[in-house]
Kinemage of the C-alpha trace (Angstrom):
@kinemage 1
@onewidth
@group {chain A} dominant
@subgroup {mainchain}
@vectorlist {calphas} color= white
{ca met a 1} P -0.097 0.038 0.104
{ca lys a 2} L 2.960 2.468 1.066
{ca leu a 3} L 4.539 1.678 -2.470
{ca ile a 4} L 1.288 2.682 -4.508
{ca phe a 5} L 0.830 5.744 -2.423
{ca trp a 6} L 4.501 6.868 -3.037
{ca gly a 7} L 4.305 5.930 -6.540
{ca ile a 8} L 0.891 8.222 -6.969
{ca phe a 9} L 2.531 10.856 -4.906
{ca val a 10} L 5.724 10.979 -7.101
{ca thr a 11} L 3.609 10.983 -10.338
{ca val a 12} L 1.475 14.095 -9.128
{ca ile a 13} L 4.516 15.867 -8.007
{ca ile a 14} L 6.250 15.415 -11.493
{ca ala a 15} L 3.225 16.082 -13.535
{ca thr a 16} L 2.729 19.443 -11.724
{ca gly a 17} L 6.298 20.634 -11.330
{ca cys a 18} L 7.346 20.129 -14.885
{ca lys a 19} L 5.818 23.136 -16.623
{ca lys a 20} L 7.973 25.162 -19.136
{ca ser a 21} L 7.925 28.894 -19.200
{ca gly a 22} L 7.156 30.700 -22.468
{ca pro a 23} L 9.471 32.465 -24.572
{ca ser a 24} L 11.447 35.272 -23.325
{ca ala a 25} L 10.651 38.678 -24.530
{ca ile a 26} L 13.305 40.202 -26.903
{ca val a 27} L 13.959 43.832 -25.493
{ca glu a 28} L 15.637 46.298 -28.007
{ca gly a 29} L 16.778 49.652 -27.209
{ca thr a 30} L 19.026 52.581 -28.265
{ca ile a 31} L 21.924 54.020 -26.036
{ca ile a 32} L 21.034 57.620 -25.033
{ca gln a 33} L 23.596 58.466 -22.405
{ca val a 34} L 26.600 56.662 -20.883
{ca asn a 35} L 28.215 57.552 -17.547
{ca thr a 36} L 31.198 55.477 -16.481
{ca thr a 37} L 29.440 51.894 -15.859
{ca val a 38} L 25.706 53.013 -16.397
{ca ala a 39} L 24.101 53.301 -19.594
{ca phe a 40} L 20.817 55.132 -19.937
{ca val a 41} L 18.687 53.107 -22.706
{ca lys a 42} L 15.385 53.900 -24.361
{ca ile a 43} L 13.414 51.020 -25.108
{ca his a 44} L 11.819 50.418 -28.484
{ca asn a 45} L 8.203 49.594 -28.594
{ca ala a 46} L 7.938 50.373 -24.768
{ca asp a 47} L 4.860 48.173 -23.385
{ca pro a 48} L 4.903 47.863 -19.457
{ca glu a 49} L 2.635 44.762 -19.969
{ca gln a 50} L 5.431 43.006 -21.603
{ca tyr a 51} L 8.532 44.477 -20.073
{ca ser a 52} L 8.310 44.128 -16.201
{ca phe a 53} L 10.848 46.886 -15.580
{ca leu a 54} L 8.724 49.704 -17.233
{ca cys a 55} L 6.127 51.407 -15.288
{ca asn a 56} L 2.803 52.889 -16.067
{ca asp a 57} L 3.648 56.376 -16.122
{ca pro a 58} L 0.182 58.341 -16.472
{ca ala a 59} L 1.984 61.349 -18.494
{ca val a 60} L 2.900 59.058 -21.097
{ca ser a 61} L -0.056 57.015 -21.241
{ca val a 62} L -2.400 59.961 -21.412
{ca asp a 63} L -0.527 61.291 -24.407
{ca pro a 64} L 1.679 58.787 -25.958
{ca ser a 65} L 3.084 61.416 -28.343
{ca ile a 66} L 5.267 62.625 -25.620
{ca thr a 67} L 8.787 61.964 -26.735
{ca gly a 68} L 10.587 62.161 -23.402
{ca asn a 69} L 12.331 59.462 -21.464
{ca ser a 70} L 10.752 58.158 -18.063
{ca cys a 71} L 10.282 54.858 -16.571
{ca ala a 72} L 7.780 54.018 -19.026
{ca asn a 73} L 10.298 54.012 -21.989
{ca ala a 74} L 13.782 53.606 -20.615
{ca val a 75} L 15.941 52.040 -17.918
{ca phe a 76} L 19.465 52.181 -16.386
{ca ile a 77} L 21.528 49.262 -17.322
{ca leu a 78} L 24.161 48.869 -14.659
{ca asn a 79} L 26.492 46.231 -16.258
{ca leu a 80} L 26.227 46.739 -19.949
{ca pro a 81} L 29.683 45.472 -21.617
{ca glu a 82} L 32.101 48.191 -22.506
{ca his a 83} L 31.940 47.602 -26.133
{ca leu a 84} L 28.285 48.082 -26.152
{ca ala a 85} L 28.360 51.335 -23.970
{ca val a 86} L 28.504 53.731 -27.031
{ca glu a 87} L 25.765 56.594 -27.242
{ca gly a 88} L 23.617 55.776 -30.295
{ca lys a 89} L 24.304 52.020 -30.282
{ca gln a 90} L 21.259 49.761 -30.679
{ca ile a 91} L 21.128 46.628 -28.325
{ca arg a 92} L 19.174 43.619 -27.847
{ca phe a 93} L 18.799 41.349 -24.705
{ca thr a 94} L 16.370 38.782 -23.272
{ca arg a 95} L 17.932 38.102 -19.931
{ca phe a 96} L 17.726 40.727 -17.210
{ca lys a 97} L 17.095 41.461 -13.579
{ca asp a 98} L 15.116 44.434 -12.529
{ca lys a 99} L 16.497 46.127 -9.445
{ca gly a 100} L 13.895 48.792 -9.365
{ca pro a 101} L 14.443 52.644 -9.170
{ca arg a 102} L 17.193 53.708 -7.044
{ca pro a 103} L 16.165 54.834 -3.582
{ca ile a 104} L 17.969 58.032 -4.302
{ca trp a 105} L 15.645 59.405 -6.810
{ca ser a 106} L 12.699 61.486 -5.144
{ca tyr a 107} L 10.722 61.247 -8.651
{ca ala a 108} L 7.820 58.482 -8.337
{ca phe a 109} L 8.415 57.422 -11.852
{ca ala a 110} L 12.212 57.120 -12.129
{ca ala a 111} L 13.532 54.758 -14.846
{ca his a 112} L 14.563 51.524 -13.222
{ca asp a 113} L 18.082 49.807 -12.902
{ca ile a 114} L 18.278 46.582 -14.434
{ca leu a 115} L 21.253 43.980 -14.822
{ca val a 116} L 21.352 42.254 -18.549
{ca tyr a 117} L 23.148 39.027 -18.886
{ca asp a 118} L 22.824 38.566 -22.872
{ca ala a 119} L 23.208 42.029 -24.491
{ca lys a 120} L 24.053 42.003 -28.155
{ca glu a 121} L 24.449 44.810 -30.785
{ca leu a 122} L 21.362 45.027 -33.232
């Protein structure tokens, strides 16, 4: 009886625990400014629903023609490789870690800091 119970238990665990995650979103952007090791990047086709590091800035969502840079369409990349950290260069990445906005910023909608792990030039 114990053997049947353990067999069913292991089967249920394996069946519920082996789910594959969906494909990673491909993030593309343009380097706007580089300051030592930090790059300010404007994200192409910014969509807060698709990219977790972007915020829903009400000023941008009310008037999408606003061309400024905010947390709704830009990020600070903390670890961009030196050969990619060139103003005007376009990059692509899929793996990242969102570290949130820096606590030093008093603005509620400050761009997030992220770490990228697979950045490449477009």
